[in-house]
C-alpha positions in Angstrom: 14.5 -12.3 -4.8 11.6 -14.8 -4.4 8.6 -14.0 -6.6 5.4 -15.4 -5.0 2.2 -15.2 -7.0 -1.4 -15.8 -5.9 -3.8 -17.6 -8.2 -7.5 -16.7 -8.5 -8.2 -19.7 -6.2 -5.9 -18.3 -3.5 -3.0 -20.6 -4.0 0.5 -19.2 -3.3 2.8 -20.3 -6.0 6.4 -19.8 -6.9 6.5 -17.5 -9.9 9.1 -16.9 -12.6 11.3 -13.9 -12.0 10.3 -12.4 -15.4 8.7 -9.0 -15.1 7.8 -9.0 -18.8 5.4 -11.9 -18.1 3.2 -9.5 -16.3 3.1 -6.7 -18.9 -0.3 -5.0 -19.2 -1.7 -5.8 -22.6 -5.3 -5.0 -23.5 -6.1 -8.3 -25.2 -4.1 -10.6 -22.9 -4.1 -9.3 -19.3 -1.6 -11.0 -17.1 -2.7 -13.7 -14.7 -0.9 -15.9 -12.1 -1.7 -19.5 -13.1 -1.4 -22.6 -10.9 1.9 -24.2 -11.9 1.6 -27.0 -9.3 4.0 -25.4 -6.8 3.0 -24.3 -3.3 4.7 -21.7 -1.1 5.0 -22.9 2.5 5.0 -19.8 4.7 7.0 -19.8 8.0 5.2 -20.7 11.2 4.4 -17.7 13.4 7.3 -17.1 15.8 9.5 -19.5 13.9 12.4 -18.9 11.5 11.8 -16.4 8.8 12.2 -18.8 5.9 10.1 -20.0 3.0 9.9 -23.5 1.6 8.4 -24.4 -1.7 6.7 -27.7 -2.4 7.4 -28.4 -6.1 4.9 -30.0 -8.5 6.6 -33.4 -8.0 6.0 -33.2 -4.2 9.6 -32.5 -3.2 10.3 -29.6 -0.9 13.0 -27.0 -1.5 15.7 -25.9 0.9 14.7 -23.1 3.2 14.9 -19.6 1.6 15.5 -16.8 4.2 13.2 -13.8 4.1 14.2 -10.2 5.0 11.2 -8.3 3.9 8.0 -8.8 1.8 7.0 -6.4 -0.9 3.2 -7.0 -1.3 2.8 -5.7 -4.8 -0.9 -6.3 -5.0 -3.9 -4.3 -6.1 -7.6 -4.5 -5.1 -9.4 -6.7 -2.6 -7.3 -9.1 -0.5 -4.2 -7.3 -1.7 -4.3 -3.7 -0.5 -7.3 -3.8 1.8 -5.5 -5.0 4.9 -6.1 -8.7 4.6 -2.6 -9.6 3.3 -1.1 -7.1 5.7 -2.8 -8.9 8.6 -1.6 -12.2 7.3 2.0 -11.0 7.2 1.6 -9.5 10.7 0.5 -12.8 12.1 3.5 -14.5 10.6 5.8 -11.8 12.0 7.2 -11.0 8.6 8.4 -7.4 7.9 6.7 -5.9 4.8 6.8 -2.7 2.9 3.9 -0.4 2.5 0.9 0.4 4.7 -0.5 -1.7 7.5 -3.9 -3.2 8.3 -5.9 -0.2 9.4 -4.7 2.4 6.8 -5.0 -0.2 4.0 -8.5 -1.1 5.0 -9.7 2.5 5.5 -8.3 3.7 2.2 -9.7 0.7 0.3 -13.2 1.6 1.4 -13.9 5.0 -0.1 -16.9 5.6 2.2 -14.9 5.2 5.4 -11.9 7.0 3.9 -14.2 10.0 3.4 -15.6 9.7 6.9 -12.0 9.7 8.4 -10.9 12.7 6.3 -14.0 14.7 7.0 -13.4 14.1 10.8 -9.9 15.5 10.3 -11.3 18.7 8.6 -10.0 17.7 5.2 -12.3 18.6 2.2 -13.6 15.7 0.1 -15.9 15.4 -2.9 -19.6 16.0 -2.1 -21.8 12.9 -2.4 -23.4 10.0 -0.6 -23.2 6.2 -0.2 -25.8 3.7 -1.4 -26.0 0.0 -0.6 -27.5 -2.7 -2.8 -30.2 -3.0 -0.2 -31.0 0.7 -0.4 -31.2 0.5 -4.2 -33.4 -2.6 -4.2 -35.8 -1.2 -1.5 -36.1 2.4 -2.5 -34.6 3.3 -5.9 -36.7 6.5 -6.2 -35.2 7.8 -2.9 -31.7 7.2 -4.3 -32.6 9.0 -7.5 -34.0 11.9 -5.5 -30.9 12.1 -3.3 -28.6 12.1 -6.4 -30.6 15.0 -7.9 -29.6 17.3 -5.1 -26.1 17.4 -6.6 -25.2 19.1 -9.9 -24.4 16.9 -12.9 -22.2 15.2 -13.9 -22.0 12.5 -11.2 -19.5 9.8 -10.7 -20.7 6.4 -9.6 -18.0 4.2 -8.2 -17.8 1.0 -6.2 -16.7 1.7 -2.6 -14.1 -1.1 -2.5 -12.7 -1.6 -6.0 -9.6 0.0 -7.4 -8.1 1.1 -10.7 -11.4 2.8 -11.8 -13.0 -0.6 -12.3 -16.8 -0.3 -12.2 -16.7 3.6 -12.3 -19.0 5.5 -14.6 -19.5 9.1 -15.4 -23.2 10.1 -15.4 -23.9 13.0 -17.7 -27.8 12.9 -17.4 -30.1 11.6 -14.7 -31.4 8.8 -16.9 -27.9 7.3 -17.0 -27.9 6.7 -13.3 -29.6 3.3 -13.2 -27.2 1.7 -15.7 -24.2 3.2 -13.8 -25.4 1.7 -10.6 -25.8 -1.7 -12.2 -22.2 -1.6 -13.3 -20.9 -0.5 -9.9 -23.0 -3.0 -8.0 -21.4 -5.8 -10.1 -18.2 -5.0 -8.3 -19.4 -4.2 -4.8 -22.6 -4.0 -2.8 -21.7 -0.5 -1.6 -21.5 2.4 -4.1 -20.6 6.1 -3.9 -22.5 8.7 -5.9 -20.3 11.8 -6.1 -20.6 15.2 -7.6 -18.2 15.7 -10.5 -15.6 18.3 -9.6 -14.4 20.9 -12.1 -10.7 21.4 -11.6 -7.2 20.1 -12.3 -6.3 16.6 -11.3 -3.2 16.7 -9.1 -1.5 13.9 -7.4 1.1 14.0 -4.5 3.2 11.0 -3.3 3.7 10.6 0.4 6.2 8.4 2.4 6.1 7.6 6.0 9.1 8.8 7.9 11.4 6.5 9.8 10.2 5.8 13.4 10.0 9.1 15.2 10.2 11.1 12.0 7.4 13.0 10.2 5.8 11.9 6.9 6.9 13.7 3.8 5.4 14.6 0.5 6.7 14.9 -3.0 6.3 17.7 -5.5 2.8 17.4 -7.1 2.2 15.9 -10.5 -0.7 16.5 -12.8 -2.9 14.3 -15.0 -3.9 16.3 -18.1 -7.0 14.7 -19.8 -8.5 15.1 -23.1 -10.6 12.0 -22.7 -13.9 11.9 -20.6 -12.2 10.7 -17.4 -9.2 8.8 -16.1 -10.5 5.3 -16.5 -8.8 1.8 -16.5 -7.8 2.1 -20.1 -6.3 5.5 -19.6 -4.4 4.4 -16.5 -3.0 1.0 -17.6 -3.5 0.3 -21.3 -2.0 3.4 -22.9 -5.4 4.9 -23.9 -5.2 8.2 -25.7 -6.0 11.5 -24.1 -3.8 11.1 -21.0 -0.7 13.1 -20.3 1.3 12.9 -17.0 3.1 16.1 -16.1 5.6 16.1 -13.2 6.2 18.4 -11.6 2.9 20.1 -12.1 3.0 23.8 -13.1 1.6 25.4 -9.9 2.6 28.5 -8.0 4.6 28.0 -4.8 1.7 28.7 -2.5 -0.5 26.0 -4.1 2.3 23.5 -4.2 3.0 24.0 -0.5 -0.7 23.8 0.3 -1.1 20.5 -1.6 2.0 18.9 0.0 0.8 19.9 3.5 -2.7 18.6 2.9 -1.4 15.4 1.5 0.6 14.7 4.7 -2.4 15.6 6.8 -4.6 13.2 4.8 -2.0 10.4 5.1 -1.6 10.9 8.8 -5.4 11.1 9.3 -5.7 7.5 8.1 -2.7 6.5 10.2 -0.6 5.9 7.1 2.3 3.5 7.7 4.1 3.1 4.4 3.3 5.1 1.3 0.3 6.5 -0.5 -0.6 8.6 -3.5 -3.0 11.4 -2.5 -5.3 12.5 -5.4 -6.7 16.0 -5.5 -9.1 18.1 -7.5 -7.7 21.6 -7.5 -10.9 23.7 -7.9 -11.6 27.5 -7.9 -12.5 27.1 -4.2 -9.3 25.2 -3.3 -8.0 21.6 -3.3 -10.3 18.7 -2.5 -9.1 15.2 -1.8 -10.5 12.6 -4.1 -8.9 9.5 -2.6 -5.8 7.9 -1.2 -4.2 4.9 -2.8 -2.0 2.9 -0.5 -0.5 0.7 -3.2 -0.2 3.0 -6.2 1.1 2.1 -9.6 4.9 1.6 -9.4 6.3 1.2 -12.8 9.1 3.7 -13.6 6.7 5.8 -15.6 3.9 5.8 -12.9 3.0 9.0 -11.2 4.1 7.9 -7.7 7.8 7.3 -8.6 7.8 10.1 -11.1 6.8 12.6 -8.3 9.6 11.4 -6.1 12.1 11.5 -9.0 11.1 15.1 -9.6 11.6 15.8 -5.9 15.1 14.4 -6.0 14.7 10.7 -5.0 15.7 8.2 -7.6 13.6 5.1 -8.4 16.3 2.8 -6.8 16.6 5.0 -3.7 12.8 5.1 -3.4 12.6 1.3 -3.3 15.5 1.1 -0.9 13.7 3.6 1.4 10.6 1.5 1.4 12.6 -1.6 2.4 14.5 0.3 5.0 11.3 1.7 6.6 9.8 -1.8 6.6 12.7 -3.2 8.5 12.8 -0.2 10.8 9.1 -0.6 11.6 9.6 -4.3 12.3 12.6 -3.5 14.5 10.6 -1.0 16.5 7.6 -3.4 16.9 9.8 -6.3 18.0 11.6 -4.0 20.4 8.4 -2.8 22.0 7.3 -6.4 22.5 10.6 -7.5 24.0 10.7 -4.5 26.3 7.2 -5.2 27.5 8.4 -8.7 28.5 11.4 -7.2 30.2 9.2 -5.0 32.3 7.2 -8.1 33.4 8.6 -9.1 36.9 8.4 -12.7 35.9 10.6 -12.3 32.8 14.2 -13.5 33.0 15.2 -13.2 29.3 13.4 -12.5 26.1 12.6 -15.4 23.8 14.9 -16.0 20.8 14.2 -13.9 17.8 13.4 -15.2 14.4 16.5 -16.1 12.5 17.3 -15.0 9.0 20.1 -13.3 7.1 19.3 -10.1 8.9 18.3 -10.2 12.5 16.0 -7.3 13.4 16.7 -7.7 17.1 19.2 -10.0 18.8 19.8 -11.2 22.3 23.3 -11.3 23.7 23.7 -13.9 26.5 25.5 -12.8 29.6 28.4 -15.1 29.0 29.1 -13.9 25.5 32.9 -13.0 25.7 32.8 -10.8 22.6 29.3 -9.3 22.1 28.9 -7.6 18.7 28.5 -3.8 18.7 25.0 -2.5 18.3 24.2 -0.8 15.1 21.0 0.8 16.3 20.8 4.2 18.0 18.8 2.7 20.9 22.0 0.9 22.0 22.0 -2.0 24.4 19.9 -2.6 27.5 20.7 -4.8 30.5 18.2 -7.6 31.1 17.1 -9.3 34.3 19.3 -12.3 34.9 22.2 -10.9 32.8 22.5 -10.5 29.1 21.6 -7.5 26.9 19.0 -6.7 24.3 20.7 -5.3 21.2 18.4 -4.0 18.4 20.0 -4.2 15.0 19.2 -2.2 11.9 19.7 -3.7 8.5 19.8 -2.1 5.1 19.0 -3.9 1.9 19.5 -3.0 -1.7 16.1 -3.0 -3.4 15.1 -4.4 -6.8 11.9 -3.4 -8.6 9.1 -5.9 -8.4 6.5 -6.7 -11.0 2.7 -6.6 -10.8 0.7 -9.5 -9.5 3.4 -11.0 -7.2 4.8 -10.7 -3.8 8.5 -10.4 -3.6 10.2 -11.7 -0.5 13.7 -10.1 -0.7 16.9 -11.8 0.3 20.5 -10.7 -0.4 23.2 -12.0 2.0 25.8 -9.9 0.3 24.1 -6.8 1.6 24.8 -7.5 5.2 
């Protein structure tokens, strides 16, 4: 396990493998600090290994990478930028990809996509800082078309940061100021009366359908589910899993959660948050990197469904490797179909090859462990996709974890 942290200045540093260092404490929030080390990522197309330049300038031995767990929240973590970086490097990673991460990070475009798929969302509208600066009265008039209370939230922030509940119209200006401090695009939404229900979704293995957990419920006696209630143990929040729902509603929520996940082209995992109102369920949002402590709703929903915490993490690693295998296979087969191709380029080396190339003169080629089997190549030789399974270990907030365990071969 290689814990990689990112400082506020964007430096990749080698972190300590101590999860307790990143405990959420109200008066001392965790932070990755610059310890003088620098993580040297592999070159694109090269060996899947990390090096670390230590504070004294010396460079570590290569550390092989099997899969990256991007355990990051917020901008540059779950908005597709880190996922694109890992794609460029050709590193397998757990969780969602570039498109679904970007869409779900921007609540405006998430709602556009869901509405296009016929999925109900909270009524409301989007305001930019330019709109507010040029025509504040028009914004106030537009908001007045919706019943109070309203929720004012940044379009591209997470964890309820910058979110305000507006009880009266004269609170709107202050709520917008708070939201615009986080983003220049803000949503004003009608508050929905109903139960807050969450469903966990996992992408299936290549060729398999996505699947949803049993629903869980957030029971509130505080004003709304804010940052303190989510992460700092604030009073007035009770997580109930599985939620007490009739079978028909449970089935409807699970089906709608998968539809929402597939609508945004979900590639890894997501928590789909609903309001269950008198008129039926409404999707509030999708979170593509939900809280993942053992007591968080996402793992609790899967535990209630019959998937243990360890098996859940193992599944995420397995699907990351399977996705990388499928992607690499498509690229190699595309080269094979090219009339000028004589053999595929060598694959990235590591403790676990995702795909390997058997030369024609190999006297004892290893047996393929992938259902796709082997395929003859022009000029001799065979393409042999390999599947690898890793044992997973829980990560900690604020760090990537690039996993390696040669004993799991």
